[in-house]
N, C-alpha and C positions, 0 to 999 in steps of 0.2 A: 689714603695711605700716607703715613708720615714719610718725610724725606729720608730719614735714616733707617727705614724699615722696608724690607722687601720679602717676597715669597719665592722660595726656590722650587726646583723641579718636583720635589716630593711634597709640595704644599705645606712646608714647615716655615714658620716665621722666625726670622733672626734679626738681631739688632746689629747694624753696621757700626764698627768702631771708628770709622772715618765718615765725616759728613759729606755725602756725595750729592746732596739735593741740588746745590747750586750748579754743579757740573752737569748733572742730568738736565736741569732746566735750560742751561745754555745750549746743550746739544740739540734739545728739542726745538728751541727757537731757531737755531741754524737751519735745521731741516725744514721748518715752516717757511723761512725766508726763501730758501732755494726752491721749495715747492710752489712758490708763486710763479715760477718760470718753467721749471723742469718737471715733467710728468714721468713717473717711474724712476728707473736707475737708482733704486734705493740702496742696493748693495754697493755701487760705486761711491755714492755719497757717504755711506756709513764708513767704508774703508778709508776714504780720504780724511774723515773726521778722526778716525782711529790713528792715522798716520800723524796728524797734527798733535794729538795728545801724547803720542809716543815719540814725538820730535824726530820724525823721519821723512825722507823724500819718497815720492811716489811716481812710478812710470805708469801711464794710462795708455792702454793699447786697445784699439777697436777700429772698425771700418769707418769711413767718413760719414758724418751726419748723425752720429749716435750721441751727440752732446758732450763729448770729452772736454773740449776747450771751454765751452760756455759754462759747464758745471764748475770747472776749476776757477774761472773768473768770478762766478757767483759766490763760491766758497770764500775766495779772497775778499770779496766785497762785504761779507758778513763780519769781517775782522777789521778793526780800525788800526790797520798797520800799512806799511808801504807795500805797493804792488808794482811789479815790472813784468812786461811780456816781451819775450825775445822770439822772433820768428827765425828759425834756423834755415839757412839756405846754403847751397854748395860754395858760394863765394864769401861766406861769413868768416872773419878772422878772429883769433883769440882776443885781440885788442878791442874788437867790437863788443865783446862781452865783459871783459875784465876792466878795460880802460887803458889809457896810454899816457906817457909823459910828454908834456908839451912845453916848449921853451917860452917862458914869460919874459918878453923884452924889457918891460919896466923893472922887473926885479932881477933881471939878468941871471935867471936860474930856471931849471926845469921844475914843472909842477905836475903832479899826478892828477889827471882828470878821470874820475871814477866812471866806470861803465855801468850798464843797467843791472849787473849782478848785485850791485850795492843797494839792496832793498830787503824786504822781509819775506814776501811771498813772490817767488819767481815762477812764471809760467813759460816753459820752453815749448813752443809749438813745433811739431815734427822734428824731434831731436835727431832722428836718423837721416836728416837731409844734409847734414854737414859732415865733412871728412874728419878723419881721426885727429888731426892736429887741433881742430876747434873743439871737438868733444873732450880731448885731453885737458883743455883749459879748465874743465869743470872738476877734475879729479881732486885737487887740493881743497877747493872751496866746499865741495859736497861732503868730503870726509872730515875736514878739520874746521870748517866754517871760518876760513881765513884765506887770503891770497898773499903771495909774496911777489912784489914787483921791485926791480932794481935793488934787491937786498933789504927792502922794507916790508914788514909784515902789517897787513891791514885786517883787522878783526871785523867779522860781520855782526851786525846788531841782531839780537834775539827778538822775536823768532826769526830763524832763517830756514825756509823750506822751499824745496824745488818740486814743482809738479811738471812733468814732461809728458807730452803725447807723441804717439807714433801710430802709423797705419801699417798693420801686418800684411796687408794684401799687396799693396803697390811696392815693388822692389826696384823698379827702374829709377836711377838717380838717387838711391839711398845707400847709406853706409851702416853696416851692422855695428851695434854698440859693442865694444870690447868687454870681456868678462869682468875686468877690473872696474869698469864704470858701472856695469849692471849691478855689481855687488854693493855699490854705494846707495842703491835704491832700497829702501825698507820694503816696499811693496811693488809688485807688478800687478796692476789691476786690469783685468780683461773686461771689456764692455760689450755686451751682446745687443742684438736688435731688441726693440721693445716688444712686449706681448701684443696681441691683437687688440685687447681691451685698452692697454696704454696708448697704442697708436690711434685708436678711436678718440680717446681723450685729448691727444695732441692735436688731432684734426679739429675737434670741437672747440678747443681753446683758441686755435688760430682763426677759426671761422668767426668766433665771437669777439676776437680781440679788437679793442678800441684803438684809437690813435696813440694813447699813452704808452710810453715805453716801460714795460714791466721791469726791465733791468734797473732802471733808475729808482724804482720803488723799493729795492732791496736795502734793508737797514743793517747797520753794523751791530753785532751782538757782543763781540769780545774785543778787548784791547790787549796790548802786548803784556801788560802786567797780569791780567787774568789768565792769559794763555800760559805764562810761566808758572803761575800758581797751580793751574790744573795739571801741567806736566809734572810738577813736584808731587802732587797728590797721587798721580799714577805710579810713581816710583815707590810709594808707600803701600800699595796694594799687596796683600800677603799671598805668598805661594808656598805650598808645602813641598818638602823634599821629594816626595813620591812623584809630584808633577814635574819637578825639575829633572828628575831621572827620566820621566816620560818624554820630555822634550829632547833630552840628550839622546835617548834611544832612537827617536824619529830621525834626528839629524845624522846619527852614527850609521843608521841603516842606509842612508843615501850614499855613504862612502864605500859600502860593501854590497851594493845592489847590482846584480848582473845586468840590469836594464840600463844602467847609467855609466857614462864615461867619466863624468865629473860629479862629485857630490858637493854638499854644502859645507861651509866653514863655520867656526864658532860664532862668527858675526851673525849667522842665520839663527843659531840657538838663542842668542841674546835678543834678536829681533822678535822671535816667536814669543819669548817670555814677556817682553815689554808690550807687544801689541795685545797679547792675551790679557794683560793687566788692564789695558785701556778698554777692551771689550767688557770686562767685568765691571769696571767703574761706570760705564755708560748704562749698564743694567742695574746699577745701584748696589753692587756687591763689593766688599773690600777684600775678597779672595777670589782666586780663579778656579775654574772647573775644567775637566778634560774637554768639554764642548767649546770653551773659550779658545783652547789651544787648537782644536780642529778647525775653528772658524777662520783663523788668520794664517795657519800654516801654508795652505796652498798659495796664497798671495806672496808669502815670504820666500817660498822655495822655487816657484815656477820659473824665475829668471836666473836662478843660481845653479840649476841642474842642467846637465847635458846628457841627452840620450846617446846610446851607442848607435852607430850608423845603421846597424841591422834593425834595431827597434824603431828608429825614426822612419825607415823605409816601410815598415809594417804599419805605420800610422799610430803608433803609441805616442802619448803625450806625457809631459811631466806631471800634469794634474792627475792622470790615471795612475801613474807610478806612486804619487803621494797617497792616493786612496788605497792602493794595494798595501802600502806601508802601514796605514792606519789599521788595516784588517789583520796584519801579522803581529802587531804589538799589543800586548795586553793593556787594557785601559785601567788606570789606577782607581781604586775604590776608596 
């Protein structure tokens, strides 16, 4: 099949107006490289790739041992850009992340020593381990990709993406992320335990593993220039007005839903649109479908919605509410 040709759901052939062959090839190579180490977790990997193409940050939530951190590290390794890992702890200070001004005796002046946030891919492990003061240090840099220190603005070099992990089970010694910070994450990706077949493959791989470190065998696939180029292509993906209204209707429903105390903002609408474009591009299409919208909407909304206390006590989840919304809104044809 040619790079600029794809088959849609009705087995009809169409010609893409945008050459997406190189983008598709790069995404497949990334998946192949990560597959050298990670078994399963295809959904998490794809959503992380989508977040990169849509130029957004991701919060990864799952129980310990489900490969959250290692997957983020491997994904960063497939890109020839700067990488920084920050382990959040209760005693971590904002200056430990952003940097601090140090007096230079030779020059008789203060110099700004940049912190680990000055990189391209930032992995924050256990983000909910640090108190609000430290978490607040991320507000500006995540939203505006810059920090302001001593009245001076420092721009982040593109790409600048934050992958943060957290454990939803352990609550002792953790600090819930404020809604303002959660809203700065494009996605909240939930990671489940592997299937029994995947777990068998994991055991088999570890049993046969030789002394070589598979992590060091991961090759870089993309550089900063290529990432910027692909992000620009994503913005060119076509979306029809009826699908824009479909997205608007979904988000508007969250604001008038009796199960929800807090609905989603227009930032969520834009996030759904951009991530749906990325999904379409990965599949070789230069236009989005309702299925593309449905694929990314749960990850965009699950951390932006708040259930009413009554529904939360009944065991309802935001994902279930989103599915109910899908059922009530007519799908564009």
